[in-house]
Structures are given as structure tokens and as C-alpha cells.
C-alpha positions in Angstrom: 95.2 127.5 -4.8 93.6 126.5 -8.1 94.7 128.6 -11.0 91.3 129.7 -12.3 90.7 133.0 -14.1 87.1 134.0 -14.6 86.6 137.4 -16.3 83.7 139.2 -14.7 81.7 142.0 -16.4 79.1 144.0 -14.6 76.2 145.0 -16.8 73.9 147.7 -15.6 70.9 146.7 -17.7 68.7 143.6 -17.9 70.5 140.5 -19.0 70.0 140.1 -22.7 72.7 138.3 -24.6 71.5 137.9 -28.1 71.6 141.5 -29.3 69.0 143.1 -31.5 66.3 140.5 -31.9 64.2 140.9 -35.0 62.3 137.6 -35.0 63.1 133.9 -34.4 65.5 133.8 -37.4 66.7 137.4 -37.9 69.2 138.9 -35.6 71.7 141.7 -35.7 74.5 139.3 -34.7 77.0 141.9 -33.7 79.4 140.3 -31.3 81.6 143.4 -31.1 79.3 146.2 -30.0 77.3 147.0 -26.9 74.5 149.6 -26.9 72.7 149.9 -23.5 69.6 151.2 -25.3 69.3 148.2 -27.7 70.4 145.4 -25.3 73.4 144.5 -27.4 75.9 142.8 -25.2 78.2 140.7 -27.2 80.8 143.4 -27.3 82.4 141.7 -24.4 83.2 138.7 -26.5 85.2 140.3 -29.2 87.7 143.2 -29.6 87.7 143.7 -25.8 91.4 143.2 -25.4 92.2 146.0 -23.0 89.8 145.5 -20.1 92.5 144.3 -17.7 95.4 146.3 -19.1 93.6 149.6 -18.8 93.0 148.9 -15.1 96.7 148.5 -14.6 97.6 151.6 -16.7 98.5 149.4 -19.6 99.6 151.5 -22.6 99.3 149.6 -25.8 100.3 150.7 -29.2 97.5 152.6 -31.1 97.5 152.5 -34.8 95.7 155.0 -37.1 93.0 154.3 -39.6 93.7 154.4 -43.4 90.7 154.5 -45.8 91.3 152.9 -49.2 91.0 155.9 -51.6 90.4 154.0 -54.9 88.0 151.4 -53.4 84.7 153.2 -54.5 85.7 153.1 -58.1 86.0 149.3 -57.8 82.7 149.0 -56.1 84.4 148.1 -52.9 82.3 149.9 -50.3 80.7 149.3 -46.9 77.0 148.6 -46.5 76.2 152.3 -46.6 78.5 153.1 -49.6 81.4 154.5 -47.5 85.0 153.6 -48.1 86.6 150.5 -46.4 89.7 150.9 -44.3 92.6 149.3 -42.4 95.2 149.9 -39.7 98.8 149.2 -40.6 101.8 149.2 -38.3 105.1 148.7 -40.2 107.5 145.9 -39.4 111.1 146.4 -38.4 114.3 144.5 -38.1 114.1 140.8 -39.1 110.3 141.1 -39.5 110.4 144.0 -42.0 109.5 141.7 -44.9 106.9 139.6 -43.1 103.2 140.4 -43.1 100.3 139.5 -40.8 96.9 140.5 -42.1 94.2 140.3 -39.4 90.5 140.4 -40.5 88.2 142.1 -38.0 85.1 140.3 -36.8 81.7 141.6 -35.8 78.9 139.2 -36.6 76.7 139.2 -39.7 73.4 140.6 -41.0 70.9 138.2 -42.6 67.9 140.4 -43.5 67.1 143.8 -44.8 66.1 145.0 -41.4 69.3 143.9 -39.7 71.5 145.2 -42.5 69.7 148.6 -42.5 70.4 148.8 -38.8 74.0 147.6 -39.2 74.9 150.4 -41.7 74.3 152.9 -38.9 77.2 151.4 -36.9 80.9 150.8 -37.3 80.1 147.3 -38.6 78.4 148.8 -41.7 79.9 152.2 -42.2 83.4 153.7 -42.0 81.8 156.9 -40.8 81.7 155.3 -37.4 85.1 153.6 -37.5 87.5 154.4 -34.6 90.3 156.7 -35.9 92.8 154.4 -34.1 92.8 151.0 -32.6 94.9 149.3 -29.9 97.2 146.6 -31.3 97.4 143.9 -28.6 97.8 140.2 -28.5 98.8 138.9 -31.9 99.0 142.5 -33.2 101.3 143.7 -30.4 104.6 145.3 -31.2 106.3 144.0 -28.1 108.4 140.8 -28.0 107.3 140.1 -24.4 103.7 140.1 -25.6 103.9 138.7 -29.0 107.2 136.7 -29.3 107.0 135.6 -32.9 105.1 138.3 -34.8 105.9 141.5 -32.9 108.2 143.0 -35.5 106.2 142.0 -38.6 104.1 144.3 -40.7 100.8 143.9 -38.9 97.5 144.9 -40.4 93.9 145.0 -39.2 91.4 145.1 -42.0 88.1 146.7 -40.9 84.8 144.8 -41.3 81.8 146.7 -42.6 79.9 144.3 -44.9 78.2 141.8 -42.7 79.1 138.6 -44.6 82.7 137.8 -43.7 84.0 139.6 -46.8 82.0 137.4 -49.2 79.0 139.4 -50.5 78.6 140.9 -53.9 75.2 142.4 -54.6 73.1 145.4 -53.7 69.7 146.6 -52.7 69.4 150.1 -54.1 65.9 150.6 -52.8 67.2 150.4 -49.2 70.6 151.9 -49.9 72.5 148.7 -49.1 75.8 147.7 -50.8 76.8 144.1 -50.1 80.3 144.3 -51.3 82.4 142.2 -48.9 84.2 140.3 -51.7 85.2 143.5 -53.4 86.4 145.0 -50.1 88.6 141.9 -49.6 90.1 142.3 -53.1 90.6 146.1 -52.8 92.2 145.7 -49.3 94.6 143.0 -50.6 95.5 145.1 -53.7 96.2 148.0 -51.4 98.4 146.0 -49.1 100.3 144.5 -52.0 101.0 148.0 -53.3 102.3 148.9 -49.8 105.0 146.2 -50.0 103.2 142.9 -49.2 103.9 141.6 -52.7 107.6 141.3 -51.7 106.8 139.4 -48.5 109.0 136.4 -47.7 106.3 135.1 -45.3 102.7 136.0 -44.7 100.0 135.0 -42.3 96.2 135.6 -42.8 94.4 135.7 -39.4 91.1 136.8 -38.0 88.8 136.5 -35.0 85.1 135.4 -34.9 83.4 136.5 -38.2 87.0 137.5 -39.2 88.2 134.1 -38.3 85.5 132.6 -40.5 86.7 135.0 -43.2 90.3 133.8 -42.9 89.1 130.3 -43.6 86.9 131.4 -46.5 89.7 133.4 -48.1 92.7 131.3 -47.1 93.5 129.7 -50.5 92.8 133.1 -52.2 95.4 134.7 -49.9 97.9 132.0 -50.9 97.3 132.8 -54.5 98.4 136.4 -54.1 102.1 135.5 -53.5 105.0 134.0 -55.3 105.5 130.3 -54.8 108.6 130.7 -52.6 106.7 132.9 -50.1 105.8 131.1 -47.0 102.0 131.6 -46.6 99.7 130.2 -43.9 96.3 131.0 -42.3 95.1 131.3 -38.7 91.5 131.4 -37.5 90.5 132.3 -34.0 87.0 131.5 -32.8 85.9 130.9 -36.4 84.6 127.4 -36.1 80.9 128.2 -36.1 79.2 124.8 -36.0 76.1 123.7 -37.9 74.6 122.4 -34.6 71.1 122.1 -33.3 70.1 124.6 -30.7 68.5 123.6 -27.3 65.1 123.4 -28.9 66.2 121.1 -31.6 66.1 123.8 -34.2 68.8 125.3 -36.5 69.3 128.9 -35.4 72.6 129.5 -37.0 71.8 127.5 -40.1 68.8 129.6 -40.7 70.8 132.8 -40.2 73.6 131.7 -42.5 71.1 130.9 -45.2 69.8 134.5 -44.9 73.4 135.9 -45.1 74.4 134.0 -48.2 71.1 134.5 -50.0 70.7 138.2 -49.2 74.3 139.3 -49.8 75.0 137.2 -52.9 77.8 135.3 -51.3 77.3 131.9 -52.9 79.5 132.5 -55.9 82.4 133.7 -53.7 82.5 130.7 -51.3 85.4 128.2 -51.7 85.1 126.1 -54.8 86.6 123.1 -53.0 83.4 123.0 -51.1 80.7 124.3 -53.4 81.5 122.1 -56.4 80.6 119.1 -54.2 77.2 120.2 -52.9 74.6 120.2 -55.7 72.9 117.0 -56.7 74.2 115.3 -59.9 70.9 115.6 -61.6 71.0 119.4 -61.1 74.5 119.5 -62.4 73.6 117.7 -65.6 70.4 119.7 -66.1 72.2 123.1 -65.8 75.4 121.8 -67.5 77.7 123.5 -65.0 80.3 122.3 -62.6 79.4 124.5 -59.7 75.9 126.0 -59.3 77.0 128.3 -56.5 78.8 130.5 -59.0 75.4 131.1 -60.6 74.3 134.0 -58.4 71.2 134.6 -60.5 69.8 131.1 -59.8 66.8 130.9 -57.5 66.5 127.2 -57.1 66.3 124.8 -54.2 69.8 123.6 -55.1 71.2 127.1 -54.7 70.1 127.0 -51.1 72.6 124.3 -50.5 75.4 126.8 -51.0 75.1 128.2 -47.5 76.7 124.9 -46.3 79.9 126.3 -47.6 79.7 129.2 -45.1 80.2 126.6 -42.3 83.9 126.0 -41.6 83.4 122.3 -40.8 82.6 121.8 -44.5 85.7 123.8 -45.7 88.7 123.3 -43.5 89.6 119.7 -44.5 89.9 120.7 -48.1 92.0 123.8 -47.8 95.2 123.6 -49.8 97.0 126.2 -47.6 98.2 125.3 -44.1 95.7 126.4 -41.5 95.8 126.7 -37.7 92.5 126.6 -35.8 92.2 128.2 -32.3 88.9 127.7 -30.6 87.3 127.4 -27.2 85.4 124.1 -27.1 82.6 125.9 -25.3 82.6 129.0 -27.5 80.8 131.8 -25.6 79.3 133.3 -28.7 77.8 130.1 -29.9 76.4 129.2 -26.5 74.7 132.6 -26.3 73.6 133.3 -29.9 73.5 129.9 -31.6 72.9 127.1 -29.1 70.6 128.8 -26.6 69.3 132.1 -27.9 65.9 133.4 -26.6 64.2 132.1 -29.6 65.1 128.5 -28.6 65.2 129.0 -24.8 61.6 130.4 -24.4 61.6 129.8 -20.6 65.0 131.3 -20.1 66.4 128.2 -18.4 69.8 128.7 -20.0 70.3 132.3 -18.8 72.2 131.5 -15.6 74.4 129.0 -17.5 75.2 131.5 -20.1 76.3 134.0 -17.5 78.6 131.6 -15.7 79.5 128.0 -16.5 79.4 127.3 -12.7 75.7 127.8 -12.9 75.1 125.1 -15.6 73.1 122.1 -14.5 74.4 118.6 -15.2 72.0 118.2 -18.2 73.3 121.6 -19.6 76.9 120.5 -19.2 76.1 117.3 -20.9 74.5 119.2 -23.8 77.7 121.3 -24.1 79.9 118.2 -23.9 78.0 116.8 -26.9 78.6 120.1 -28.7 82.3 119.8 -27.9 82.4 116.3 -29.3 80.6 117.4 -32.4 83.3 120.1 -33.0 86.1 117.6 -32.4 84.6 115.0 -34.7 84.3 117.6 -37.5 88.0 118.3 -37.2 89.3 114.7 -37.3 90.2 114.8 -41.0 91.6 118.3 -40.7 93.9 117.3 -37.8 95.3 114.4 -39.8 97.1 116.7 -42.2 100.7 117.4 -41.1 100.5 121.0 -42.4 97.6 122.0 -40.1 97.6 123.1 -36.5 95.1 122.9 -33.7 94.5 124.4 -30.3 91.1 123.6 -28.8 90.9 124.5 -25.2 88.0 123.6 -22.9 87.2 127.2 -22.0 84.1 129.4 -22.1 85.7 132.1 -24.2 85.7 133.8 -27.6 88.5 135.4 -29.5 91.7 134.6 -27.6 94.3 135.9 -30.0 93.4 139.6 -29.7 93.3 139.8 -25.9 96.7 140.0 -24.3 95.8 138.0 -21.3 94.8 135.0 -23.4 97.3 135.3 -26.2 100.5 135.6 -24.1 100.8 136.6 -20.5 102.1 135.2 -17.2 98.7 133.5 -16.5 97.5 132.9 -20.1 95.6 129.6 -20.9 97.7 126.6 -21.5 97.4 123.1 -23.0 100.3 120.9 -22.0 102.2 123.9 -20.5 102.1 125.7 -23.9 100.5 129.1 -24.3 98.5 130.0 -27.4 101.1 132.4 -28.8 103.9 129.8 -28.6 101.7 127.1 -30.1 100.9 129.3 -33.1 104.5 130.3 -33.5 105.8 126.7 -33.3 103.3 125.7 -36.0 104.0 128.7 -38.3 107.8 128.3 -38.1 107.7 124.5 -38.3 109.4 124.2 -34.9 107.1 121.4 -33.9 103.7 119.9 -34.8 100.9 121.4 -32.8 97.7 119.4 -32.4 96.6 120.5 -28.9 93.1 119.3 -27.7 92.2 120.0 -24.1 90.5 117.6 -21.7 86.7 118.2 -21.2 85.4 120.9 -18.8 86.1 121.5 -16.0 89.6 120.0 -15.9 91.5 123.0 -17.3 92.3 125.4 -14.5 94.1 127.9 -16.8 91.0 129.1 -18.6 90.0 132.7 -18.7 86.3 132.0 -18.7 83.9 134.8 -19.5 81.5 135.4 -16.7 78.6 137.9 -16.9 76.7 139.5 -14.0 73.5 141.4 -14.7 
């Protein structure tokens, strides 16, 4: 029997995958919440790690919420002005002085309308945070579920700004605080005071929008520690590609432009990227090295800064070792970036989005081109000995937080190696890990996401 695991979710409303649609270029891209009354469905793609375990009476560790008490005085607040927070489970034994900091994901908001909506949810206000979260997958405290990091200090930093922890501006008229960068700094300062400053090894990780954040902040994270501390970064489902959608348009590019512009993110994007973007003539005219640090500029050149929100323009220039875990056919990108309703007016992609088995030959070919685009963008990154790679040919999103995909008896494999073992081998320098899967449909170990309306 072929070893194929397709995860099936039964949805009791009409099939609508994009979430809260505002117009062709404005969406509440929340891939972690589902509200039956607003057609938000991308909840199933992120932070849905306990679906199978709960059915089998699985009893994961739940970790309580801590709000950062001094954050408001530093201007580090969620979209609605509430305090940011995190969940910390202390390490023990040999891992007592090791730290894993995991950045929560949950999409972005790119307009006043989407951000105003977002601040009424747990993605924009700590008023709606869960009081405790299940720690599974890479956050599990069990050696049989998380062999290399189970006994580390493990932290999940909550996400409530809508710009992958990069924004720094406000809109007082609408009661919006775009303070992602300050939340990042306040959270790191808090964790350093809790003992992280004494770490002998540390790993920054994240999933989806949190995976993107781990890329954007990777070198900053390295800078927090002493030189002798072993520091690396890990991004799961964070390779959001600047790719054309099925209509030939730029859905995600337009959305990222809105995020960076609205939230004042430009000045906080990696300098190794932004200082190479603007035209030489503009550099000379303004007499600056990096126009993206000039948040007050309103010029065509500043628009270029959004390109440094795309990982493909960042990862090759990171100074800190980075491991990228991604599905080559990322479910979120197929649903929200490649074939959203704004680009798929006739709905010809709906069946394919629900189940890859429903995709036509021409649709599979389109997705194969997307996969090739992703792999080509990672060629230079993969040439560095310090970096790691695990690109499997699955229809999935966020595989490190879910126990079944991170490390289980039937978890996804490339070359007989599970994701957890690949990441551990890379972090501890046990072996080089540059795993790239064969094209779909050859991998029979995938846990593909399948939706039924």
C-alpha cells in the first residue's frame, strides 16, 4: 500500500479560502484564524497542530501566557495598544542553558480596513490571546516527539502587529499602533532578563509570517549574544515568493507594498538587502547610503523597499546560519497568493486548491514552474556550508509546529530523514543538510492538506 497521508478537513460553510476580502489588493491575510461568519478558513494551515492528537486523546503540554509589563512604556504594543506577550517553558537537564525562540505567525494587514479588523482579533490584540497554548512539534517537551530541543528553554512569542515584527508607526485617528519592531525588541529584552543572555546556544525559529520574521530578524538575533554563543535561525513556511498569480498579476507583491508602506517597516528591514535597492542617482541626490532608513520619504524609490520583505532577496546575504523548511507547493501561497479569487475570477482553481488530486495537467504545470522558481531563488543560499535546506514536494504549510509532520512514525521524509532529524543534524553540525525533494507526485510520505466544503 502506498504511504500517502492526506489531511482532510470538513468545512460546513461555502468554500472560500482567501479570508476577509476587501478588494483586489487588500485582504485580511490571517492564516491562523477561522470565523464561520467571515469566511476565514486559513486557520487550518497554521497553528493547527493538535487535530489528530486530540482525536487520539493526545495530551500535550500547555504553557501559560506572560504579558510583558514594561512594554507599553517603550511603545511596544499590539495594534490596539494592548501589551504583547509570550509563552515560556523552562529547559531542564543538559538543555537548561539552551534557548529556542519561536515567533508566532498569522498573516499580515496591508490597509487601514484590514488592520482595524485585525485589532479585534488575537492577531492584533492581547485581549484575545489564549491564556495557554499547546507546545507540540518543535516546542514539545518530550524526547520522543522533539529529540534535539525537548529540554531547551522554549518560547513562543505572540504575534499582534501584522507586519512580521517590523512596523514602527501609528495612525492615531484610527487607533492603530504599528509597533512590531518595538515588540520584537521588548520581547528579546524580556527574554534576555529571564536568562537568555547566558545561553550557550540559541535558535530563532518561526512559522509562516513568523518564519518570515525569523529571516528578517535573524542577524539581529545573532547580535544579542556573546561571540562564543552558538546562534542559528530556522524558518518554516516563510519563503513567500514574489511570483505572478494565475492571472499574471502580482497579488502578494501588491499586498507587501501595502504592509511596508502603511506600517513604516522599511527602516527596519535587513540592511544587507535595502542598501542595494535604490538607484545610484537617488543615493547621490539624497546623500545617504540606504533610503529605506528614511521612513519619512515619500518617493518612488522608497517603494522599492518592499522588495526586502521578500525572503528570496534576503536569505543569501544573511551572516547567521539559516535553515529553510518549506513545502514546494505551499498551501497558503496557492490559496492566497497564486490563485486568490481576485486572480481566479471564474473559480477554475477552487477544486485544485481543495485537493492536489483535482488539479488539471496545466495547473500542475503552473505549480511546477512555481516550485522551480523557488528552487532557483535558493541556489546561492544553498551553496553556503553554514545553511540548511529541506524543501519537500508537499501541499502543506507550517510543518514544524504540527507533531505529525515534525516527528512521528509516519512523518514526511526526504531520503529517509524526518524534518526534526534534519534540523537537529544541521544545528549540531552532525551533517550537512541540503534536502530537495523530487517533483510532485513522487513523494508518498507527504501529509497533504485536503479541504472538503
